[in-house]
N, C-alpha and C positions, 0 to 999 in steps of 0.2 A: 329334639336331637339328643341322643344319648351321649354319655361321656366317652364311650368307645368310638362312636362315629366322629366326635369332635377330635379325639386323639389322632385318628387316622388322617383326618383332613389336615391337621396341624403337621403331622409327620410327613405326609406326601408333599404338602406345600413347601415345607422347609427343605426337603431333599431336592425337589425340582428346582427351587430357587438357587440352592448351593451348586447344583450341577450346571445351571445356566451361567452363574457367576464364574465358575471355574473354566467353563468352555470359552467364555468371552475373554477372560484373562489370558488363556493359552493362545487364542486367536490373535489378540493384540500383540503379545510378545513374538508370535510367529511372523508378524508383518512389520515389526519395528524397523528392521534393516532397510526394507524396501520403501516404507513410508517416509523415513527420515533421511534418505539419501546417505546412509552411513558410509558408503564407498567414497563419497565426496568430502568426508570429514578430514580435511587436511590439517597440517600443522598451523597454517595461516588462519584457518577458521577457528582453531582452538585459541590461537593468540588473540584473535578478534574478540572471542568470548571473554577472555581474561581482561582485555581493555574495557569491554562493556561493563564488567564487574568492578574494575579498578576505579572508574569514574562514576559509579553508582547511577548509571543511566536508568535503571529500573525504578529509581525513586520518583521519576517524573513520567517515564514512558512505559507502556505495556508492550510485551512481545510474547507471541503465542498465548495470549490470554492472561499473562501474569505481569504485575507491576502497578505503577501509579497511573492515574488518569488525568494528570495535569496537562500533559503534552501528548501529541499524536502517537498512535500505535505504530510500532516499527516492524511488524511482521512482514509487510510487503513494501517496505520503504524504498527498496531499490527499484522495484517495478513502478512505484508511484512517482518518484522524483529523480531517479537515475543516480549513477555514481557521482557525477560532478555536482549534482544537487546536494547530495549528502556532504561531500567535501566542503562545499561553500558554506553550508549551514553550520558545520562543526568548526571550521576555521574562523568564520566571521559571523557569529550569531547576532552581534549587535547590528549588523547590516541586514542580515537575512530576516530578522524578526522586528525590524524597526517599526513596522506598521501593525504589529500584533500586540494585544494587551498582555499576552503571556510571553515572558522573556526566557531565553536560554542563557545560562551563565557561560562565560568564556573559560574553557577548561584547559586551553593551551596544549592540545594534543599534538604530538609530532606527526609528520607526514607518514611515517611508517605505521604509527598507531592507527591513523585514519584508514590507511590501506588495509590493515588487518581487520578493522571494524567493518569496512565495506564487504570484505570476504565473508565475514560472519553473517552479516545481514543478507547477502546473496544466498548463502546456504540455508538460512532460516526461511527465506522467501520461497524456496523450492521444496520445502517439506510439504507432504500431502496431508493437509489438515482439514479436509472436507470444507473448502471454501471459506476458511476463517482468515481474517476477521470480517464481520458483516459489512463494514463500511467500504471494503475493497472488493466486495463480491460483485461480479458482473451482473448477476441477477438483480441484486438490490439497486445498483446504479441504473439499470434499465427501467425498473419500476419507478425510481425517483425521478428520472427524466420524464416519464409519462405523467406523473402527478404534477410536476412543475408546468408542463405544457397545458394540462387540463385546468389546474386550479389558479395558477398565477398568470397565465396568459402569455408567457414568454414564447419565443420562437423555439423550434426543436434544436436549432444550432446553439442558442443561448443556454438551453437546458443541458446539452451535452457539455458545453464549456464549463458549466458549474459542477455537474455531477461527476465528470471525469477528472476533477482535481486540477484543471488548468490554472486555477487561481492560486495554487500552492506556489507557483513560480512567477506568474504574470499578473499584472494589475489592470483594472479598468476603472477609470474615473477615481483613481487614488485608492482603490480597495483591492487588496490581493498581495501576492508575494513580490519580492524585489530581485530574485535570482535571475529571472528573464526580463526582457524589456516590457515596458507598458505597451498595451495593444490598442489604445484609444483611436489611433489613426492608421492602423496597419493597412487598411483597405486603400489608402491613398497611394501606396507604393507597390502593392501586390494584388494580383487577381485571385479569384477563388481557386483557380487551377494551380497557381503558383503556391498559394498557402497550403493547399491540400498535399502537394508534392513535398513541401518542406516538413509539414507535420508528420507525414507518413514515415519519412526517414531523413532527418535533418542533415546527416553527414553526406548524403548523396548530393546535396546542394552546396553545403559548406563543410569540408572535411574537419574544420576546427570548431564546428558547432558543439555546444555543451548540452543541448537539449537531447534527452533520450528518445530513441525511436518509439513511435506510437503505433507501429504496425500490428502489435499484439494487443493493444489496448483499445483500439477503435475499429468498429466494423466499417465496411465501405459506406454504408448509409450515414453512420455517425460522422465519418470523415467529411463527407460531402456537405452535411448540414453545418458542421462547425466552420468549415472553410467558407461557406456562403455567408454565415453570420459575421465572421471576421472581415470578409471582403466588403461588407457594408459599413464598416467603421471607418469613417473618413473625416 
């Protein structure tokens, strides 16, 4: 290869790479408003972001890929545990994480600060970030469920219960969260049909229910499998 040929390869490669980079930058900036739900960026969302920064939540938690890895990611926390689940964890971390080896400090947030924080988390959770984070991806959860059924030998319902994060709030045999009731004997008082109806939309059964609706989190098959699994716990 001659020096002249090498020069033209270098020049064309550099120019084409620069053009691709500039186009990608332009395209990203062009879509920022739509992808980030900028029209929903209210004063309360901004106040929630300031609360998030005030209490240094990023020291322990990641959000949109940034932060510490000591505690769970908060990008999709509203979809995962619901608004009341967040409120309970922030107001009473000593109870919420009593069974967890990783503890959350009591920050003594006011009710107004928690409400603002939830508004911020809801806005973040609606940002179009290409199915991030991976642990909350429906595709990953589906594959995880299949692996558990195949390799561990658990029932499909038990796999759904584990991979869909039900144990963030509920416990079985002393393992799991404390926000919701323990489910060791739930089948003694409710049928699979009753459990399925409650899980799909708790407030349809009990208007005072704190559990978030799972209608967007579970497919019909997953709902039937987890209801069958829980109904057998007696």
